[in-house]
N, C-alpha and C positions, 0 to 999 in steps of 0.2 A: 617487441611483440606486444600487441594490444591485449588487455585482459578480456576474458570472456564474460558474458552476462552471468554465467554460473559463479565465477569467482567474485564478481562484483556483488552479486546477491549474497554469497556466503559471508563476505565482509560486512555488508549492510546489516545482515541479521544479527551481527555481534553488537550493534549499536544499541544504546538505550532507546526505549520506546518513543520518547519525545523526538529524538533525532531521526528515527525511522519515519515518523509522521511528517517531518520536514521533507525528507526525501520523496515520500509518496506524493505530497502536495506539489513539489517541484517537478516531478516526472509528469504528473497530470497536466500541469501548466505548460509543459513542453510539447504536448501533443497538439496537433492541429485541431481547431474547434470542431470540424466536421467529424472527427474521429471519436468525439466524446458524446456518450449518450446523456450524461449529466455533467454539468459544469461545476468546477470547484467553487464558482461564484454563486451557484444555486443554494439558497439558504437551506432548503430541505436536504440537499446532498451533504452539505457541511454539518448539519444537525445529525444526520444519520451516521456520518463518520465519527463524530464526537460521541454519540451514543454507543457505537460499537467499540470504540477505544476505551470508554469508561466501563463498559460491561463485558469484561473478558471472561466472566463466568459462563460456562455453557458453550464457549466457543470450541471449534474443532481445530486442533493444532494442524499447521500446514502439512507436515509429513503424513498425517492421517488422511487429510482431505486429498492430498496429491495421490495417495495410494488408491483412493476410491475411483479416481478419474481414469 
């Protein structure tokens, strides 16, 4: 039986932050270019990702954000 996206996500969330960033980058790279509004090769996008990763103060935890949706 193949693991579900939820079980994969649950395991990925247990990883250290730097490994999570690697997974995010790899997943974005795996998407077809036409599906990306911004490319991981776009310097502004990469800068924004780094800024958000470095500034976790004031961020909304995923469970809280997910509950709002």
